[in-house]
MDTraj code that builds the backbone (N, CA, C; nanometers):
import mdtraj as md
import numpy as np

residues = "UNK UNK UNK UNK UNK UNK UNK UNK UNK UNK UNK UNK UNK UNK UNK UNK UNK UNK UNK UNK UNK UNK UNK UNK UNK UNK UNK UNK UNK UNK UNK UNK UNK UNK UNK UNK UNK UNK UNK UNK UNK UNK UNK UNK UNK UNK UNK UNK UNK UNK UNK UNK UNK UNK UNK UNK UNK UNK UNK UNK UNK UNK UNK UNK UNK UNK UNK UNK UNK UNK UNK UNK UNK UNK UNK UNK UNK UNK UNK UNK UNK UNK UNK UNK UNK UNK UNK UNK UNK UNK UNK UNK UNK UNK UNK UNK UNK UNK UNK UNK UNK UNK UNK UNK UNK UNK UNK UNK UNK UNK UNK UNK UNK UNK UNK UNK UNK UNK UNK UNK UNK UNK UNK UNK UNK UNK UNK UNK UNK UNK UNK UNK UNK UNK UNK UNK UNK UNK UNK UNK UNK UNK UNK UNK UNK UNK UNK UNK UNK UNK UNK UNK UNK UNK UNK UNK UNK UNK UNK UNK UNK UNK UNK UNK UNK UNK UNK UNK UNK UNK UNK UNK UNK UNK UNK UNK UNK UNK UNK UNK UNK UNK UNK UNK UNK UNK UNK".split()
xyz = np.array([
    [3.3579, 1.9692, -3.8178],
    [3.2650, 1.9719, -3.9274],
    [3.3050, 2.0802, -4.0272],
    [3.3479, 2.1955, -3.9758],
    [3.3905, 2.3028, -4.0642],
    [3.5107, 2.2593, -4.1464],
    [3.5987, 2.1799, -4.0855],
    [3.7157, 2.1313, -4.1581],
    [3.6719, 2.0420, -4.2735],
    [3.5713, 1.9570, -4.2510],
    [3.5212, 1.8699, -4.3570],
    [3.4668, 1.9532, -4.4722],
    [3.3896, 2.0566, -4.4408],
    [3.3357, 2.1416, -4.5463],
    [3.4471, 2.2145, -4.6195],
    [3.5451, 2.2632, -4.5447],
    [3.6566, 2.3342, -4.6078],
    [3.7350, 2.2413, -4.6994],
    [3.7623, 2.1204, -4.6527],
    [3.8368, 2.0255, -4.7351],
    [3.7554, 1.9827, -4.8566],
    [3.6266, 1.9607, -4.8384],
    [3.5402, 1.9239, -4.9510],
    [3.5369, 2.0371, -5.0533],
    [3.5214, 2.1589, -5.0049],
    [3.5205, 2.2749, -5.0931],
    [3.6524, 2.2855, -5.1672],
    [3.7625, 2.2660, -5.0955],
    [3.8950, 2.2726, -5.1555],
    [3.9098, 2.1676, -5.2644],
    [3.8651, 2.0455, -5.2356],
    [3.8755, 1.9388, -5.3350],
    [3.7886, 1.9679, -5.4570],
    [3.6665, 2.0199, -5.4332],
    [3.5771, 2.0484, -5.5447],
    [3.6296, 2.1635, -5.6292],
    [3.6744, 2.2716, -5.5655],
    [3.7226, 2.3866, -5.6414],
    [3.8539, 2.3547, -5.7102],
    [3.9351, 2.2718, -5.6489],
    [4.0606, 2.2329, -5.7138],
    [4.0294, 2.1547, -5.8405],
    [3.9271, 2.0711, -5.8347],
    [3.8888, 1.9934, -5.9521],
    [3.8286, 2.0815, -6.0604],
    [3.7572, 2.1873, -6.0207],
    [3.6950, 2.2751, -6.1187],
    [3.7952, 2.3691, -6.1825],
    [3.8895, 2.4209, -6.1053],
    [3.9815, 2.5199, -6.1576],
    [4.1037, 2.4570, -6.2229],
    [4.1409, 2.3405, -6.1822],
    [4.2587, 2.2760, -6.2379],
    [4.2209, 2.1990, -6.3629],
    [4.3154, 2.1956, -6.4534],
    [4.2945, 2.1153, -6.5723],
    [4.3405, 1.9744, -6.5435],
    [4.2805, 1.8788, -6.6108],
    [4.3243, 1.7398, -6.5894],
    [4.4718, 1.7254, -6.6275],
    [4.5382, 1.6409, -6.5562],
    [4.6794, 1.6161, -6.5850],
    [4.6915, 1.5481, -6.7211],
    [4.7871, 1.5962, -6.8017],
    [4.8073, 1.5400, -6.9351],
    [4.8914, 1.4140, -6.9305],
    [4.9746, 1.4059, -6.8301],
    [5.0625, 1.2897, -6.8177],
    [5.0977, 1.2711, -6.6706],
    [5.1809, 1.1719, -6.6418],
    [5.2153, 1.1428, -6.5024],
    [5.2954, 1.2551, -6.4377],
    [5.3775, 1.3246, -6.5155],
    [5.4520, 1.4382, -6.4594],
    [5.3536, 1.5453, -6.4118],
    [5.2536, 1.5785, -6.4949],
    [5.1516, 1.6756, -6.4543],
    [5.0770, 1.6272, -6.3300],
    [5.0490, 1.4969, -6.3244],
    [4.9782, 1.4412, -6.2084],
    [5.0624, 1.4559, -6.0820],
    [5.1936, 1.4345, -6.0943],
    [5.2821, 1.4507, -5.9774],
    [5.2841, 1.5960, -5.9311],
    [5.2905, 1.6881, -6.0244],
    [5.2909, 1.8304, -5.9886],
    [5.1581, 1.8709, -5.9241],
    [5.0484, 1.8183, -5.9778],
    [4.9170, 1.8486, -5.9200],
    [4.9066, 1.7936, -5.7780],
    [4.9611, 1.6742, -5.7559],
    [4.9574, 1.6141, -5.6219],
    [5.0385, 1.6980, -5.5239],
    [5.1543, 1.7464, -5.5675],
    [5.2370, 1.8312, -5.4793],
    [5.1647, 1.9610, -5.4458],
    [5.0987, 2.0219, -5.5458],
    [5.0243, 2.1448, -5.5206],
    [4.9074, 2.1188, -5.4266],
    [4.8400, 2.0075, -5.4458],
    [4.7278, 1.9723, -5.3588],
    [4.7763, 1.9540, -5.2150],
    [4.8913, 1.8915, -5.1985],
    [4.9470, 1.8747, -5.0639],
    [4.9731, 2.0108, -5.0009],
    [5.0294, 2.1045, -5.0776],
    [5.0542, 2.2396, -5.0247],
    [4.9233, 2.3088, -4.9873],
    [4.8165, 2.2797, -5.0624],
    [4.6864, 2.3419, -5.0344],
    [4.6198, 2.2836, -4.9099],
    [4.6398, 2.1547, -4.8839],
    [4.5706, 2.0857, -4.7750],
    [4.6435, 2.1002, -4.6412],
    [4.7742, 2.1166, -4.6439],
    [4.8526, 2.1200, -4.5199],
    [4.8023, 2.2247, -4.4202],
    [4.7673, 2.3471, -4.4607],
    [4.7168, 2.4432, -4.3607],
    [4.5919, 2.3942, -4.2870],
    [4.5009, 2.3271, -4.3560],
    [4.3799, 2.2754, -4.2902],
    [4.4159, 2.1663, -4.1903],
    [4.5114, 2.0829, -4.2249],
    [4.5543, 1.9764, -4.1340],
    [4.6228, 2.0379, -4.0112],
    [4.7007, 2.1446, -4.0327],
    [4.7655, 2.2113, -3.9192],
    [4.6624, 2.2748, -3.8261],
    [4.5554, 2.3296, -3.8821],
    [4.4486, 2.3841, -3.7968],
    [4.3869, 2.2742, -3.7106],
    [4.3670, 2.1571, -3.7687],
    [4.3118, 2.0453, -3.6911],
    [4.4082, 2.0053, -3.5801],
    [4.5375, 2.0058, -3.6084],
    [4.6376, 1.9713, -3.5067],
    [4.6366, 2.0738, -3.3929],
    [4.6279, 2.2012, -3.4287],
    [4.6232, 2.3061, -3.3260],
    [4.4953, 2.2957, -3.2427],
    [4.3848, 2.2619, -3.3069],
    [4.2584, 2.2458, -3.2359],
    [4.2690, 2.1337, -3.1334],
    [4.3308, 2.0239, -3.1716],
    [4.3522, 1.9133, -3.0770],
    [4.4432, 1.9577, -2.9630],
    [4.5386, 2.0454, -2.9924],
    [4.6262, 2.0985, -2.8875],
    [4.5492, 2.1795, -2.7844],
    [4.4469, 2.2506, -2.8280],
    [4.3634, 2.3274, -2.7340],
    [4.2867, 2.2316, -2.6434],
    [4.2346, 2.1238, -2.6994],
    [4.1654, 2.0256, -2.6151],
    [4.2621, 1.9665, -2.5128],
    [4.3845, 1.9393, -2.5553],
    [4.4864, 1.8872, -2.4624],
    [4.5096, 1.9880, -2.3487],
    [4.5156, 2.1173, -2.3831],
    [4.5301, 2.2222, -2.2813],
    [4.4127, 2.2191, -2.1842],
    [4.2907, 2.2083, -2.2367],
    [4.1727, 2.2069, -2.1514],
    [4.1748, 2.0861, -2.0566],
    [4.2219, 1.9726, -2.1040],
    [4.2354, 1.8554, -2.0164],
    [4.3400, 1.8808, -1.9076],
    [4.4511, 1.9456, -1.9435],
    [4.5554, 1.9761, -1.8443],
    [4.5017, 2.0705, -1.7376],
    [4.4258, 2.1702, -1.7798],
    [4.3664, 2.2638, -1.6840],
    [4.2691, 2.1895, -1.5929],
    [4.1897, 2.1007, -1.6505],
    [4.0952, 2.0226, -1.5702],
    [4.1702, 1.9384, -1.4671],
    [4.2821, 1.8794, -1.5072],
    [4.3635, 1.8008, -1.4141],
    [4.4176, 1.8895, -1.3026],
    [4.4619, 2.0086, -1.3392],
    [4.5129, 2.1024, -1.2389],
    [4.4030, 2.1417, -1.1408],
    [4.2838, 2.1684, -1.1924],
    [4.1729, 2.2074, -1.1040],
    [4.1342, 2.0939, -1.0095],
    [4.1570, 1.9719, -1.0507],
    [4.1229, 1.8571, -0.9667],
    [4.2387, 1.8049, -0.8837],
    [4.3528, 1.8714, -0.8904],
    [4.4706, 1.8243, -0.8183],
    [4.4495, 1.8311, -0.6674],
    [4.4757, 1.7206, -0.6024],
    [4.4654, 1.7175, -0.4561],
    [4.5954, 1.7642, -0.3911],
    [4.6995, 1.7835, -0.4710],
    [4.8282, 1.8292, -0.4183],
    [4.8342, 1.9800, -0.4019],
    [4.7378, 2.0511, -0.4593],
    [4.7358, 2.1969, -0.4516],
    [4.6152, 2.2443, -0.3729],
    [4.6312, 2.3495, -0.2939],
    [4.5127, 2.4108, -0.2324],
    [4.4224, 2.4652, -0.3438],
    [4.2942, 2.4747, -0.3187],
    [4.1976, 2.5132, -0.4225],
    [4.2334, 2.6459, -0.4886],
    [4.2677, 2.7454, -0.4103],
    [4.3030, 2.8762, -0.4663],
    [4.4258, 2.8675, -0.5547],
    [4.5236, 2.7897, -0.5126],
    [4.6447, 2.7718, -0.5924],
    [4.6165, 2.6959, -0.7207],
    [4.5239, 2.6005, -0.7166],
    [4.4880, 2.5245, -0.8357],
    [4.4259, 2.6171, -0.9406],
    [4.3404, 2.7068, -0.8957],
    [4.2779, 2.8009, -0.9885],
    [4.3847, 2.8928, -1.0472],
    [4.4721, 2.9446, -0.9626],
    [4.5798, 3.0324, -1.0115],
    [4.6695, 2.9588, -1.1102],
    [4.7024, 2.8349, -1.0798],
    [4.7876, 2.7558, -1.1688],
    [4.7171, 2.7314, -1.3024],
    [4.5864, 2.7077, -1.2996],
    [4.5105, 2.6865, -1.4231],
    [4.5107, 2.8126, -1.5094],
    [4.4966, 2.9290, -1.4462],
    [4.5016, 3.0562, -1.5192],
    [4.6394, 3.0729, -1.5826],
    [4.7440, 3.0380, -1.5100],
    [4.8810, 3.0471, -1.5625],
    [4.8989, 2.9526, -1.6814],
    [4.8445, 2.8312, -1.6720],
    [4.8547, 2.7363, -1.7841],
    [4.7909, 2.7939, -1.9101],
    [4.6748, 2.8541, -1.8951],
    [4.6076, 2.9142, -2.0110],
    [4.6929, 3.0267, -2.0695],
    [4.7463, 3.1124, -1.9831],
    [4.8275, 3.2252, -2.0301],
    [4.9554, 3.1758, -2.0987],
    [5.0189, 3.0751, -2.0417],
    [5.1407, 3.0197, -2.1029],
    [5.1113, 2.9618, -2.2405],
    [5.0000, 2.8918, -2.2530],
    [4.9635, 2.8345, -2.3830],
    [4.9450, 2.9461, -2.4858],
    [4.8730, 3.0496, -2.4481],
    [4.8468, 3.1585, -2.5429],
    [4.9754, 3.2316, -2.5811],
    [5.0666, 3.2509, -2.4865],
    [5.1960, 3.3118, -2.5194],
    [5.2743, 3.2241, -2.6164],
    [5.2742, 3.0925, -2.5900],
    [5.3448, 2.9988, -2.6779],
    [5.2823, 2.9976, -2.8171],
    [5.1512, 3.0018, -2.8245],
    [5.0815, 3.0056, -2.9530],
    [5.1201, 3.1313, -3.0304],
    [5.1216, 3.2461, -2.9626],
    [5.1615, 3.3715, -3.0274],
    [5.3084, 3.3688, -3.0692],
    [5.3932, 3.3115, -2.9839],
    [5.5365, 3.3078, -3.0127],
    [5.5647, 3.2297, -3.1408],
    [5.4985, 3.1188, -3.1571],
    [5.5225, 3.0369, -3.2760],
    [5.4278, 3.0704, -3.3898],
    [5.3474, 3.1750, -3.3689],
    [5.2533, 3.2231, -3.4702],
    [5.1576, 3.1138, -3.5159],
    [5.1135, 3.0363, -3.4203],
    [5.0173, 2.9304, -3.4492],
    [4.8816, 2.9892, -3.4827],
    [4.8148, 2.9256, -3.5749],
    [4.6818, 2.9706, -3.6154],
    [4.5769, 2.8781, -3.5578],
    [4.4643, 2.9362, -3.5225],
    [4.3503, 2.8597, -3.4724],
    [4.2256, 2.9062, -3.5456],
    [4.1314, 2.8159, -3.5673],
    [4.0028, 2.8595, -3.6234],
    [3.9365, 2.9594, -3.5293],
    [3.8563, 3.0487, -3.5857],
    [3.7954, 3.1545, -3.5040],
    [3.7056, 3.0977, -3.3945],
    [3.6337, 2.9877, -3.4218],
    [3.5470, 2.9315, -3.3182],
    [3.6287, 2.8745, -3.2023],
    [3.7475, 2.8256, -3.2300],
    [3.8339, 2.7721, -3.1241],
    [3.8902, 2.8876, -3.0414],
    [3.9257, 2.9973, -3.1062],
    [3.9721, 3.1159, -3.0323],
    [3.8621, 3.1660, -2.9385],
    [3.7377, 3.1628, -2.9854],
    [3.6254, 3.2045, -2.9003],
    [3.6118, 3.1104, -2.7805],
    [3.6337, 2.9817, -2.8037],
    [3.6250, 2.8849, -2.6937],
    [3.7338, 2.9105, -2.5899],
    [3.8505, 2.9518, -2.6345],
    [3.9576, 2.9847, -2.5396],
    [3.9154, 3.1050, -2.4561],
    [3.8549, 3.2037, -2.5200],
    [3.8054, 3.3205, -2.4461],
    [3.6989, 3.2817, -2.3445],
    [3.6078, 3.1921, -2.3836],
    [3.5042, 3.1455, -2.2908],
    [3.5671, 3.0666, -2.1758],
    [3.6706, 2.9887, -2.2066],
    [3.7389, 2.9107, -2.1024],
    [3.8049, 3.0049, -2.0022],
    [3.8690, 3.1108, -2.0532],
    [3.9302, 3.2086, -1.9625],
    [3.8240, 3.2727, -1.8729],
    [3.7073, 3.3002, -1.9301],
    [3.5981, 3.3608, -1.8520],
    [3.5518, 3.2657, -1.7421],
    [3.5443, 3.1371, -1.7704],
    [3.5050, 3.0388, -1.6691],
    [3.6084, 3.0374, -1.5573],
    [3.7373, 3.0424, -1.5921],
    [3.8424, 3.0439, -1.4888],
    [3.8344, 3.1708, -1.4039],
    [3.8099, 3.2835, -1.4672],
    [3.7967, 3.4084, -1.3915],
    [3.6761, 3.4029, -1.2982],
    [3.5682, 3.3430, -1.3457],
    [3.4498, 3.3254, -1.2618],
    [3.4836, 3.2375, -1.1410],
    [3.5595, 3.1313, -1.1653],
    [3.6037, 3.0439, -1.0552],
    [3.6917, 3.1206, -0.9565],
    [3.7798, 3.2021, -1.0101],
    [3.8712, 3.2795, -0.9266],
    [3.7920, 3.3737, -0.8360],
    [3.6893, 3.4380, -0.8912],
    [3.6098, 3.5321, -0.8111],
    [3.5161, 3.4607, -0.7139],
    [3.4709, 3.3413, -0.7501],
    [3.3822, 3.2656, -0.6608],
    [3.4586, 3.2147, -0.5390],
    [3.5872, 3.1900, -0.5569],
    [3.6691, 3.1433, -0.4455],
    [3.6856, 2.9933, -0.4453],
    [3.7808, 2.9462, -0.3669],
    [3.8141, 2.8045, -0.3657],
    [3.7045, 2.7138, -0.3108],
    [3.6090, 2.7675, -0.2370],
    [3.5055, 2.6839, -0.1766],
    [3.4174, 2.6188, -0.2841],
    [3.4039, 2.6838, -0.3982],
    [3.3182, 2.6322, -0.5045],
    [3.3973, 2.5585, -0.6133],
    [3.5147, 2.5098, -0.5803],
    [3.6002, 2.4487, -0.6816],
    [3.5396, 2.3232, -0.7427],
    [3.4731, 2.2408, -0.6626],
    [3.4141, 2.1188, -0.7166],
    [3.3071, 2.1524, -0.8200],
    [3.2211, 2.2471, -0.7895],
    [3.1190, 2.2905, -0.8855],
    [3.1850, 2.3570, -1.0060],
    [3.2915, 2.4295, -0.9820],
    [3.3645, 2.4945, -1.0908],
    [3.4297, 2.3945, -1.1842],
    [3.4866, 2.2887, -1.1274],
    [3.5465, 2.1828, -1.2107],
    [3.4407, 2.1165, -1.2967],
    [3.3243, 2.0933, -1.2368],
    [3.2144, 2.0332, -1.3115],
    [3.1706, 2.1255, -1.4252],
    [3.1598, 2.2538, -1.3972],
    [3.1238, 2.3510, -1.5009],
    [3.2297, 2.3523, -1.6102],
    [3.3567, 2.3513, -1.5717],
    [3.4671, 2.3486, -1.6678],
    [3.4531, 2.2268, -1.7601],
    [3.4271, 2.1132, -1.6990],
    [3.4188, 1.9898, -1.7766],
    [3.3038, 1.9951, -1.8773],
    [3.1865, 2.0411, -1.8335],
    [3.0691, 2.0373, -1.9198],
    [3.0604, 2.1547, -2.0173],
    [3.1079, 2.2711, -1.9769],
    [3.0943, 2.3887, -2.0631],
    [3.2180, 2.4169, -2.1480],
    [3.3317, 2.3624, -2.1080],
    [3.4554, 2.3905, -2.1813],
    [3.5070, 2.2648, -2.2511],
    [3.5265, 2.1571, -2.1760],
    [3.5884, 2.0366, -2.2314],
    [3.4947, 1.9655, -2.3294],
    [3.3695, 1.9439, -2.2910],
    [3.2779, 1.8698, -2.3787],
    [3.2609, 1.9333, -2.5165],
    [3.2315, 2.0637, -2.5256],
    [3.2170, 2.1227, -2.6595],
    [3.3463, 2.1129, -2.7425],
    [3.4594, 2.1298, -2.6760],
    [3.5861, 2.1210, -2.7492],
    [3.6125, 1.9776, -2.7941],
    [3.5753, 1.8812, -2.7134],
    [3.5925, 1.7406, -2.7506],
    [3.5050, 1.7078, -2.8721],
    [3.3844, 1.7633, -2.8751],
    [3.2977, 1.7429, -2.9924],
    [3.3618, 1.8032, -3.1171],
    [3.4202, 1.9205, -3.1016],
    [3.4851, 1.9891, -3.2148],
    [3.6006, 1.9052, -3.2682],
    [3.6820, 1.8513, -3.1792],
    [3.7955, 1.7687, -3.2201],
    [3.7461, 1.6391, -3.2847],
    [3.6382, 1.5827, -3.2333],
    [3.5816, 1.4609, -3.2937],
    [3.5321, 1.4891, -3.4358],
    [3.4736, 1.6059, -3.4585],
    [3.4306, 1.6424, -3.5933],
    [3.5500, 1.6532, -3.6873],
    [3.6588, 1.7132, -3.6388],
    [3.7810, 1.7210, -3.7197],
    [3.8340, 1.5816, -3.7514],
    [3.8286, 1.4930, -3.6539],
    [3.8761, 1.3559, -3.6760],
    [3.7921, 1.2869, -3.7833],
    [3.6615, 1.3099, -3.7830],
    [3.5751, 1.2523, -3.8859],
    [3.6095, 1.3089, -4.0240],
    [3.6367, 1.4381, -4.0289],
    [3.6741, 1.5002, -4.1565],
    [3.8059, 1.4436, -4.2073],
    [3.8994, 1.4226, -4.1167],
    [4.0279, 1.3648, -4.1561],
    [4.0084, 1.2215, -4.2041],
    [3.9220, 1.1458, -4.1380],
    [3.8935, 1.0093, -4.1835],
    [3.8327, 1.0095, -4.3238],
    [3.7450, 1.1049, -4.3531],
    [3.6867, 1.1148, -4.4866],
    [3.7954, 1.1467, -4.5894],
    [3.8858, 1.2349, -4.5534],
    [3.9965, 1.2694, -4.6427],
    [4.0879, 1.1491, -4.6649],
    [4.1148, 1.0752, -4.5588],
    [4.1974, 0.9544, -4.5714],
    [4.1299, 0.8545, -4.6652],
    [3.9978, 0.8414, -4.6561],
    [3.9255, 0.7490, -4.7439],
    [3.9411, 0.7897, -4.8903],
    [3.9358, 0.9192, -4.9173],
    [3.9541, 0.9672, -5.0551],
    [4.0936, 0.9311, -5.1049],
    [4.1945, 0.9580, -5.0219],
    [4.3321, 0.9285, -5.0628],
    [4.3571, 0.7781, -5.0729],
    [4.2953, 0.7011, -4.9877],
    [4.3100, 0.5549, -4.9948],
    [4.2512, 0.5028, -5.1246],
    [4.1369, 0.5556, -5.1630],
    [4.0750, 0.5165, -5.2893],
    [4.1658, 0.5521, -5.4068],
    [4.2223, 0.6715, -5.4044],
    [4.3147, 0.7111, -5.5109],
    [4.4369, 0.6197, -5.5132],
    [4.4895, 0.5886, -5.3956],
    [4.6056, 0.5008, -5.3882],
    [4.5729, 0.3622, -5.4441],
    [4.4577, 0.3078, -5.4092],
    [4.4185, 0.1761, -5.4602],
    [4.4078, 0.1772, -5.6123],
    [4.3490, 0.2835, -5.6672],
    [4.3382, 0.2940, -5.8128],
    [4.4760, 0.3002, -5.8781],
    [4.5658, 0.3779, -5.8187],
    [4.7019, 0.3871, -5.8739],
    [4.7744, 0.2533, -5.8646],
    [4.7551, 0.1814, -5.7549],
    [4.8204, 0.0503, -5.7410],
    [4.7673, -0.0495, -5.8444],
    [4.6381, -0.0430, -5.8755],
    [4.5826, -0.1314, -5.9776],
    [4.6453, -0.1022, -6.1144],
    [4.6594, 0.0251, -6.1447],
    [4.7225, 0.0625, -6.2718],
    [4.8679, 0.0174, -6.2732],
    [4.9362, 0.0388, -6.1613],
    [5.0759, -0.0020, -6.1515],
    [5.0897, -0.1530, -6.1713],
    [5.0038, -0.2305, -6.1099],
    [5.0085, -0.3764, -6.1246],
    [4.9838, -0.4172, -6.2694],
    [4.8893, -0.3523, -6.3337],
    [4.8611, -0.3841, -6.4733],
    [4.9820, -0.3533, -6.5612],
    [5.0469, -0.2403, -6.5368],
    [5.1649, -0.2037, -6.6157],
    [5.2794, -0.3010, -6.5931],
    [5.3011, -0.3406, -6.4681],
    [5.4076, -0.4364, -6.4384],
    [5.3764, -0.5697, -6.5050],
    [5.2499, -0.6101, -6.5054],
    [5.2105, -0.7341, -6.5720],
    [5.2368, -0.7283, -6.7217],
    [5.2065, -0.6157, -6.7830],
    [5.2327, -0.5990, -6.9260],
    [5.3823, -0.6052, -6.9523],
    [5.4613, -0.5392, -6.8686],
    [5.6067, -0.5431, -6.8859],
    [5.6605, -0.6844, -6.8700],
    [5.6107, -0.7580, -6.7747],
    [5.6569, -0.8960, -6.7537],
    [5.6203, -0.9828, -6.8734],
    [5.5026, -0.9617, -6.9283],
    [5.4603, -1.0395, -7.0450],
    [5.5458, -1.0042, -7.1666],
    [5.5799, -0.8745, -7.1797],
    [5.6590, -0.8305, -7.2948],
    [5.7949, -0.8996, -7.2993],
    [5.8509, -0.9283, -7.1861],
    [5.9815, -0.9944, -7.1812],
    [5.9736, -1.1410, -7.2203],
    [5.8564, -1.2012, -7.2080],
    [5.8457, -1.3441, -7.2383],
    [5.7485, -1.3729, -7.3531],
    [5.7142, -1.2712, -7.4322],
    [5.6193, -1.2906, -7.5426],
    [5.6796, -1.3847, -7.6463],
    [5.6016, -1.4840, -7.6918],
    [5.6552, -1.5779, -7.7918],
    [5.6823, -1.5069, -7.9245],
    [5.7910, -1.5463, -7.9888],
    [5.8265, -1.4920, -8.1185],
    [5.9171, -1.3724, -8.1128],
    [5.9369, -1.3148, -7.9915],
    [6.0271, -1.2020, -7.9786],
    [6.1658, -1.2513, -7.9426],
    [6.2661, -1.1833, -7.9934],
    [6.4030, -1.2248, -7.9566],
    [6.4198, -1.2155, -7.8046],
    [6.4864, -1.3114, -7.7473],
    [6.5072, -1.3174, -7.6019],
    [6.6474, -1.2712, -7.5677],
    [6.6800, -1.1490, -7.5915],
    [6.8119, -1.0975, -7.5586],
    [6.9120, -1.1275, -7.6696],
    [7.0321, -1.0879, -7.6499],
    [7.1358, -1.1101, -7.7502],
    [7.2110, -1.2372, -7.7194],
    [7.2406, -1.3162, -7.8250],
    [7.3148, -1.4415, -7.8002],
    [7.4563, -1.4105, -7.7530],
    [7.5071, -1.4936, -7.6677],
    [7.6430, -1.4768, -7.6151],
    [7.7377, -1.5705, -7.6896],
    [7.8541, -1.5194, -7.7214],
    [7.9514, -1.6045, -7.7899],
    [8.0141, -1.7078, -7.7018],
])
top = md.Topology()
chain = top.add_chain()
for i, resn in enumerate(residues, 1):
    res = top.add_residue(resn, chain, resSeq=i)
    for name in ("N", "CA", "C"):
        top.add_atom(name, md.element.get_by_symbol(name[0]), res)
traj = md.Trajectory(xyz[None], top)
């Protein structure tokens, strides 16, 4: 939802601060600048989805029947730490609310670690409802915002295609207009 508001704000402020394009060259430059402005928000949405993917992997690890319960918890803690190291290494950015969710997820894992392997089933359930569900809602909100953005761009594309078709039609008519010379005669 925050992404939708940010993108809407970006689109509105871009329209207020930018001057209308005087010609197609200006329109192309404005489109390129707009793309540069929107890409960071799209990357944040991609990183947010990556966190949900991590949470699903941790949930799978906690439910693994191939690992003893204590080892599953330890492996889940390692997965979280590896993700955070990789995020720092590549200097990935996350929205502040997603960073807070990662901190809460780590706290749930530490709570599981201290409770011991006997409570793993209850811990997995807590992980699913307190960690995965809220993050899934967050990613779904981002997906809705992206769909709204796609609708805006689709509308713009349709308008441009209509203009393009009209121009091509005019050009085709110009070549066959009655009374105009039809090319140069050949000897």
